[in-house]
N, C-alpha and C positions, 0 to 999 in steps of 0.2 A: 432686968438686971442691967445696971449701968456699967459702961466700960469707961475706963479712965481715958481722959483726953478727948472725948467726943461729946457733942451737945446732945440733949434729950429730944430735940425736934426730929421729925422724920427726915430721912436723907433725901427724899424726892421733892421737898418743898423748894420752890423757886423763889419765894418771897424773901427769903433770908439771904443776905449777901454772903453768907458763909456756906452756901450749898457747894456741891462737889463739882459744879461747872466752872472751869477757869474763867476769870474775868476777861482775859484776852480773847477767848473764843466767843463769849457772849457779846462783846461790843463790835466784832468784825462784821461789816455788811455782807449780805448774801450776793456775791458777784455773779453767780450762775443765773439767778433770777433776773438780774439786771440785763445780762446779755441776752436773755430770751425776750425781754419786754421791748428792748430798743428796736429790733427789726419790725415788730408789730406797730410801734409808734410811727416809724418811718413810712410803712405802707399806708396806714391810716392818713397820715399827713399828706402823702402824695396824692391819695384819692380826693381828699378835701381840696387841695390845691388845684387839681384838675377840674373839679366841679366849679370852683370859683372862676377859673380861667374860661370854661365853656360858657358859663352864665354871662360873664363879662363880654365875651366876644359876641354872643347873641344880642345883648343889649346894645353894643356898639354898632352892630349891623342894622338893628331896628331903627336907631336914630339917624343913621347915615344913609340908609337905602332910600331911593326916590319913592315918593308917595304916589299911588294911583288914585285918581279921582273916582268917586263911587259911581259916577254917571258914565265914565269912560269904559269902552269895551275893547278887548284885545283885538287886534287886526287878524282875521282868520287867514290861514294860509291855504290856498286852493290851487289845485293843478288843472282846474277847468279853464280853458281859454275864454277870453271875453268875446261875446258874439256881437258883431257889428251889423249894421244894416247897409253896408256898402255892397252893391250888386257886383257880381263878377262879370267879366267880359265874356261874351259868347264869341269864341273864335271863329265860328261858322257864319256869323252875321255878315250880310252883304247889303250895303247902302241902307242900313237901319232895319232890314228885314231878317228874321231868324229862320234857321233851317228846321224843317220838320219832316217826319217820315210820311211816306205816301200810304194811303189806305188801300188795303187789298180789295179787289173787285168783289170777292165773296162777302164782304162786310157791308156792302152798300144796298140801300133800299130806296125806292122812289118816293118823293114827296109831292109829286104832281100826278094827275090822272094820266097823262101821256107817257109817264115814266122817264121823261127827259131830264129832270133835275133829281139828283140822288144825294143822299147823306148816309153816314154810318147808321147802323140799325138803331142804337139808343137815341142818337140825335134826331133821326127821322121820325121816330115815334113821339118824341117830346115836341118836336116842331108841329106835327099834326095836331097834338093836343092843345098846343098854344094857339094855333090858327083857329081851331074850333072855338076856344074860349073867347078869342077876339071877335069872331063872327057873331057870337051870342051877345056881345056888347056893341054890335053894329059897326065893327072895324074889319076891314079886309086886309089881311097880311098876304101879300102876293110874293111868293118866292121867285127871284130873278136869276139866281145862279147858286148852285151848290158845289158838288164835287167837280174839280177840274184836275185832270192828270198833270204830272210834271211836263209831259210832252205838249199838252194843250197850253200850259202856262208859258212855255218857251216861245210858242208861236205868238201868243198874245203879247208877251213882253217885247220881243224883238221886232216882229212885223209891224205892230201898231206904232212902236216907237219910231221905226223908220218912216212910216207913212206920215207921222206928225213932226218929223225932223227933230226928235227929242234925243238928248244925250241919255246915257244910262241913269245918271243921277236924276235928271228930270223925269225920266219915265218911272223910276222907283218911287217917286213921290205919289204916283197914282196907281202903280201896279207892281206887285212883288216880282223879283227875279225868279226864274224857274228854280224849283227846289226849296223856295223860301216863302211860298204862298200858304196861307191857312186853308185855302180851298182844297188843296190835294190831301189834306188830313181827313176829309170827309166830315168835319165838324163845323165848318163855316158855311154861312148862308147869307146871300144879299137879299134884302127884303124891301119891297115897295109897298105903296098904298094903292090898293086896287081901285080906289075911287079917285085918285089923283096920279095917273101914270106919268104925267109931265115931270114929276119930281123924282122919278126913278134914277138912282145913281147920282143924285144931285144933293148938294148941301141943303137945299130948300126942303129936302125930305124931313128935316127936323121940325118943320111947321105943320106936318100932317097929323091927323088923328092916329094914324098907324104908329108913327114914332112916339107920340105921347103915350099911347097905350103900352108900347114896348118898355118905355122908361119906367112905367109904374108896375108892370107885370112880368116882364121877361125873366126876372130872377126866380120867380116861382116855378119856372119851367127850366131852369138851369142854363139860360142864355145870357150873355153879356156883350156889351159893345166892345169890339176889338180895338178900335182906333178913335177914342174920344179926342176932344180938343187938347192941344198941348201934350200929347202922349209922349212917353219917354223914348220911344223909338224914332220919333221925328217923322212919322208917316202922316200924310194929309188926313184931316178930319173926314171920317166916313160914317155918317149917321145910319147908313143903310147896311153896314157890315157887322154881322153879329156871329158869335160862335158858341157852341155848346160846351159846357164844362161840368156835366152832370154825372160822370162816372170816373173811375180811377184813371183810365188810360187818357181820356181827354184832359183831365186835370194835370196829369204829369206832362202831357204833350206840350201844353202852353205855359204852365207855371214853372216847370223846370228850365225851359228854354229862356224865359225872361228873368228867372230868379227873383220873383216878386216877393217882397217882404210885407208882413202885415202892417197896417197903419198903426203907429204908436199913439 
């Protein structure tokens, strides 16, 4: 049933401009929604701007940073000190001779039949083996002097020096001051050629078969020449004077005192 003054279309239809929603309300924008959207846009915009700024800064750093050559290596930082081959000064040295400890009597063994010449046990045993090997090759290694006490060395140094009218410096070129001789360590031995005794304790010993054999074979028995030509201690050349360096104590005795460095 139709009522007067109302259209026949349903009241809820929004397609007809004559619906019951006032035009003023229909055309007014939704201010609440805009207020909610604007903060979100600001946040997103800020994040995007920050990302552009970060990327731009990274690119700027990349193009301005110094380039490292592919072959170059960074310099390592190390706390290890540099090792040098500069020998230290032995404060106990006198006139080119170094200080050594004296061998105890209990450590000494004879290397001659009469027991007059002695060396430390290890040195004595190796010397006897060396002398036997030389004799098998037709060479006679004659021991001339082994262990000498500090007291004996004192008499030898001063008394002979006085007899020869030598100053201490002159005497030191030929004999060590007391307390500074390798002989009182029990590891040193003076060697002569039994077939040519005239060369004993002379530089001409270097021309004998005994010296030549020692040069070629002494190292096998842990003996070495103490004072070769132009030695660092400034001691006169002594081709007859050899020392044993075949155990820990003998090695430390001589090599610590001289602070010898390996040849580079």
